[in-house]
C-alpha positions as MATLAB code, in Angstrom:
seq = 'XXXXXXXXXXXXXXXXXXXXXXXXXXXXXXXXXXXXXXXXXXXXXXXXXXXXXXXXXXXXXXXXXXXXXXXXXXXXXXXXXXXXXXXXXXXXXXXXXXXXXXXXXXXXXXXXXXXXXXXXXXXXXXXXXXXXXXXXXXXXXXXXXXXXXXXXXXXXXXXXXXXXXXXXXXXXXXXXXXXXXXXXXXXXXXXXXXXXXXXXXXXXXXXXXXXXXXXXXXXXXXXXXXXXXXXXXXXXXXX';
ca = [
       0.000    0.000    0.000;
       1.242    3.486   -0.895;
       1.147    5.613    2.222;
      -0.422    9.060    2.133;
       1.899   11.942    2.942;
       0.316   12.562    6.330;
       0.476    8.868    7.182;
       4.168    8.829    6.249;
       4.772   11.862    8.461;
       3.028   10.198   11.396;
       4.966    6.961   10.901;
       8.314    8.756   10.605;
       7.572   10.861   13.690;
       6.597    7.749   15.633;
       9.819    5.985   14.632;
      11.973    8.975   15.583;
      10.156    9.255   18.897;
      10.539    5.545   19.647;
      14.246    5.551   18.754;
      14.863    8.538   21.007;
      12.822    7.462   24.033;
      12.099    3.739   23.771;
       8.534    4.569   24.859;
       5.540    3.050   23.056;
       4.104    5.040   20.159;
       0.751    6.519   21.167;
      -1.602    9.037   19.569;
      -1.497   11.185   22.710;
       2.285   11.452   22.737;
       2.441   12.218   19.007;
      -0.255   14.889   19.399;
       1.703   16.541   22.210;
       5.001   16.684   20.307;
       3.969   17.161   16.661;
       1.454   19.221   14.731;
      -0.190   17.110   12.054;
      -3.259   19.335   11.919;
      -5.543   16.614   13.308;
      -6.836   15.558   16.698;
      -5.608   12.512   18.707;
      -8.603   10.435   17.564;
      -7.571   10.857   13.916;
      -3.934   10.096   14.763;
      -5.199    6.933   16.474;
      -6.990    5.950   13.256;
      -3.773    6.464   11.299;
      -1.859    4.293   13.787;
      -4.515    1.573   13.483;
      -4.105    1.618    9.708;
      -0.299    1.412   10.019;
      -0.773   -1.488   12.414;
      -2.967   -3.336    9.911;
      -0.437   -2.771    7.113;
       2.400   -4.225    9.214;
       4.339   -1.034    9.935;
       3.582   -1.056   13.665;
       3.023   -3.792   16.212;
       1.449   -3.869   19.653;
       3.998   -4.220   22.444;
       1.232   -5.732   24.576;
      -2.587   -5.672   24.241;
      -3.170   -2.680   26.508;
      -0.042   -0.715   25.544;
       1.210    1.353   22.657;
       3.011    0.302   19.533;
       6.545   -0.004   18.247;
       7.940    0.015   14.684;
       8.331   -3.276   12.822;
      11.279   -4.175   10.609;
       9.120   -3.107    7.655;
       8.775    0.388    9.130;
      12.472    0.709    9.936;
      13.339   -0.295    6.368;
      11.358    2.504    4.728;
      12.710    4.930    7.327;
      16.281    3.907    6.466;
      15.623    4.022    2.710;
      14.682    7.674    3.047;
      17.835    8.440    5.035;
      20.020    6.687    2.454;
      18.422    8.640   -0.388;
      19.228   11.991    1.186;
      22.065   14.079   -0.247;
      25.452   12.631    0.640;
      27.204   15.978    0.673;
      27.606   17.495    4.092;
      28.204   21.151    4.798;
      31.737   22.562    4.852;
      31.411   23.156    8.605;
      30.483   19.490    9.188;
      33.479   18.313    7.172;
      35.830   20.626    9.052;
      34.504   19.377   12.389;
      35.084   15.860   11.134;
      38.751   16.511   10.383;
      40.183   15.183   13.648;
      38.221   11.939   13.390;
      39.252   11.547    9.749;
      42.885   11.932   10.753;
      42.432    9.291   13.446;
      40.835    6.950   10.887;
      43.818    7.276    8.558;
      46.510    6.982   11.245;
      45.193    4.478   13.778;
      42.109    2.531   12.816;
      41.947    0.485   16.012;
      41.668    3.712   18.007;
      39.091    4.974   15.505;
      36.950    1.865   16.106;
      37.202    2.326   19.892;
      36.181    5.966   19.580;
      33.244    5.220   17.285;
      31.988    2.515   19.676;
      31.966    5.086   22.501;
      30.136    7.658   20.377;
      27.388    5.352   19.156;
      27.035    2.948   22.102;
      27.224    0.101   19.594;
      29.572   -2.721   18.707;
      31.995   -1.541   16.022;
      34.303   -3.835   14.089;
      37.032   -3.146   11.587;
      38.553   -5.600    9.120;
      41.649   -4.978    6.999;
      41.971   -7.781    4.409;
      45.509   -6.883    3.376;
      46.772   -7.421    6.926;
      44.109  -10.049    7.723;
      43.406   -7.933   10.793;
      40.081   -7.904   12.652;
      39.278   -5.883   15.761;
      36.170   -4.656   17.516;
      34.899   -2.670   20.477;
      31.633   -2.032   22.331;
      30.092   -5.448   22.959;
      28.888   -4.503   26.461;
      27.116   -1.419   25.071;
      25.401   -3.543   22.444;
      24.194   -6.081   25.013;
      22.955   -3.309   27.317;
      20.948   -1.518   24.642;
      19.554   -4.499   22.715;
      15.791   -5.075   22.925;
      15.832   -8.676   24.098;
      13.136  -10.574   25.967;
      14.716  -13.975   26.519;
      17.940  -15.848   27.143;
      17.771  -17.339   23.644;
      17.736  -13.865   22.082;
      20.760  -12.921   24.167;
      22.572  -16.052   22.998;
      21.796  -15.236   19.360;
      23.496  -11.851   19.735;
      26.538  -13.394   21.412;
      26.731  -16.013   18.649;
      26.635  -13.282   16.001;
      29.468  -11.501   17.796;
      31.559  -14.684   18.020;
      31.061  -15.483   14.323;
      31.404  -11.984   12.921;
      35.035  -12.185   11.796;
      34.564  -15.548   10.047;
      31.385  -14.341    8.342;
      33.119  -11.188    7.085;
      35.775  -13.379    5.490;
      33.168  -15.824    4.164;
      31.172  -12.989    2.584;
      34.230  -11.406    0.963;
      32.798  -11.901   -2.520;
      29.683   -9.943   -1.519;
      31.384   -6.908   -0.018;
      34.053   -6.746   -2.713;
      31.402   -6.896   -5.443;
      28.934   -4.445   -3.902;
      29.308   -0.846   -5.078;
      26.613    0.939   -3.068;
      27.617    1.911    0.462;
      26.734    2.115    3.258;
      24.588   -1.016    3.427;
      21.923   -1.196    6.148;
      20.308   -4.436    7.330;
      17.522   -4.737    9.887;
      16.825   -7.989   11.708;
      19.274  -10.184    9.829;
      22.128   -9.628    7.392;
      24.876  -11.485    5.515;
      26.887  -11.181    8.750;
      24.284  -11.702   11.487;
      21.265  -13.879   12.236;
      19.593  -12.187   15.210;
      16.307  -10.396   14.476;
      17.117   -8.025   17.326;
      20.148   -6.528   15.592;
      20.623   -3.985   12.854;
      23.839   -3.763   10.870;
      25.382   -0.840    9.051;
      28.321   -1.857    6.892;
      30.735    0.344    4.960;
      33.668   -0.481    2.710;
      36.399    2.059    2.133;
      38.854    1.661   -0.739;
      41.710    4.092   -1.302;
      43.035    2.208   -4.321;
      45.800    0.453   -2.399;
      43.901   -1.292    0.344;
      40.366   -1.872    1.565;
      38.896   -1.398    4.996;
      35.605   -3.012    5.990;
      33.739   -1.278    8.801;
      30.692   -2.767   10.570;
      28.341   -1.342   13.193;
      26.060   -3.693   15.142;
      23.282   -2.081   17.121;
      19.763   -2.739   18.378;
      16.912   -2.353   15.884;
      16.123    0.843   17.853;
      19.486    2.335   16.917;
      19.856    5.970   15.845;
      19.940    5.367   12.084;
      19.988    9.051   11.198;
      23.091    9.773   13.280;
      24.858    6.590   12.161;
      24.170    6.991    8.440;
      25.224   10.639    8.505;
      28.441    9.564   10.188;
      29.228    7.072    7.418;
      28.277    9.467    4.641;
      30.398   12.269    6.089;
      33.398    9.976    6.494;
      32.964    8.655    2.961;
      32.665   12.131    1.453;
      35.569   13.509    3.482;
      37.825   10.695    2.295;
      36.678   11.223   -1.303;
      37.313   14.964   -1.133;
      40.760   14.430    0.340;
      41.668   11.920   -2.378;
      40.507   14.337   -5.084;
      42.792   17.150   -3.867;
];
């Protein structure tokens, strides 16, 4: 179903709100924080329709809703389609981190893990070097309801390096970056994880960069980070 503009706005606002707060999406909360030009009862009707179309799901019968993987995917598609070029001020502010990326990538991974409260991994094929940081943050922030879901995340972590090597043909062939996966990816199996993957290639060597976070991760912040890094590296190479 093609969503009406207002319905899209309500869905996007609900997703942003849920990512930021972790609180259920309700018509009352959306009415308080956003102006859609309609009353809470009409917002509730829109949420019911989004529920029926599989974009939202009930957390429990008497509670509010949360986004489904289907909703996150259209939210991410919009973010990926936005202009890659960042402002000059943003690129200048990014200079110190870019320098760290080029000089000491292990430290860059540690820093990025702290910034995003996610598990970050780096893989350098030429040196056959794999390193990561932030597993405890990932476990703390993941939306998990059972021991089995926890074990799935730990298993994905333990198998990440071997899966990166196994999927070498995929990430060497792919030309569109970053790649975003929600609830399963070439590198993970857990439905409670999202993955943002980026491949950098300076002509001499490649660097594969992976972020593992909960499905409620801040996609906007993360994707902007990757796009700014990618553009900054491109601009520097062109000089």
